N, C-alpha and C positions, 0 to 999 in steps of 0.2 A: 277745355274749349278748343285749344290748338289741335289736339288729335282728331277731333271731329271735323275740322276744316281740312286736314290733310286726307282723312278718310273719305270725305265727300268729294273732294277734288279728284282723287284717284279713281273713285267709283264712276264719276261722270265720264272721265276719259276712257276707262276700261270698257264701260257699257257702250259707248259710242264706237269704239274700235271694233268690239265684237259685232255690233249691229251692221257696220259697214262691211266687214269681212263675210258675214253671213249672206249678204245681199249680192256678193260677186257671183256672177254666172260663169261656170266653166265651159268654154266652147266645146261642143261635141261630147260632153260627159252626160251619159244617160243611165248610169249604173245606180244601184240602190243605196251604196254606202254614202253617208253624208260627209263628204270630204271637207267642206267648210268648217263644220264643228270639229272634226278630227284635226284640222290644221290649227284652229284656235286652241284646242286643248293641249296639243303637243308643244306648240310655241309658248303657251302659258306655262307649262311644266318646266321648260327650259328656263324661261325668264324668272319664274319665282325661285327656282333653285339658285340661278346666277345672282339675282338680287339679294337674297337672304345670305348667300356665302359672301359676297362682297360686304354687305351690311353688318354682318356678325363677325367675320373672321379677318377682314382686310382693312376696311375703312371705318368700322364702328359707327354706322348711321345712327342718327338721333332716333329713338324709339317711335316718335310721332311720324317722322318721315318713313321709316321702315313700315309702319302700320298703313300709311297711305299708299305706299307702293305695293304692298303684298295683299293685305285684306282689301284695301280699296281698289286699286288699279287691277291687279291680277285676279282678285276675287270676282270683280264685275266682268273682267274679260273672259276668263275661263268659264265653262259651263257644264258641270257634271249632270245637272238636272236635265239639260237639253239632250245630252248624250243618252242618258236613260230613256227619255221620252222617245228619241229616234229609234233607239234599239227596240223598244216595246212596239213602236208603230211597225217596224220590220216584222216582229213576231206576229202581230195581228194580221199582217198581210201574207203570212205564210212564208216569209223569207227567213226561215230559220238559220240557215247557213250564213247569210249575210248578217243577220243580228249577232250571232255568236262571234263571227269573224270580226265584226265592228268592235265588239266589247274587248276581245282578246287583243286585237291590234291597237286599240286605244290604250289599254293598260300597258302592254309591252312598250309601245313607243313612248308613253308618258314616263314610264320608269327610265327608259333610255335617255330621254330628253333631260330628265332631272339629273342623271349621272353626268351627262355632257355639260349641264349648266354648272354643276359644282366643279367639275374638272377645269372648264373654261375660266371660271372665276378665280380658281386657285392658281391657274397658270398666269393669268393677268396679274394676280397679286405678287407672284414671284418676280415677273418681269418689272413691275413697278418698284419692287424692293431693289432688284439689281440695278435699275436705272438711277434710283436715289443714291445707292452706295457708290455707283460710278461717278455720279455728279459730285459727291462729296469728296471722293478721291481726287478727282480733277481739280477741285478747288484747292485742296491740300497741296498737290503738286505745283499748281500755279503760284500759291503763296511761297512755296519753298524756293522757286525760281526768282521771285522778287527779292529775297534776301540777298542773293549773290550779287 
């Protein structure tokens, strides 16, 4: 039951975030590429990679929390089906170059965002480990000085 609560809460937050971002009007932008969905999918790709790397390699999140953050939050936030619908709309409007460009840019930037998410999470993990070792070393030296 616990996993369904985390899944539901994550889904609610992710869906609301996606809805709010989709409604943002970009002043002066009148091109055919759906930038809001592109932004959502790229940031979602980064975040899911970051969360999974932290949760599996660095902090070992509880499986129910990880499910709520990835399948719930990020699953509701990102939107592959909307991307496909928007690309097909561009195709039906005869905007072939825009449709193909949108799909290629989405895939390329999505993969790049995943790479950056994993890299950022691992760098954060290394930094946390170094800080922990530094704190432990400082405590050891402090105790050594007390003995004198």
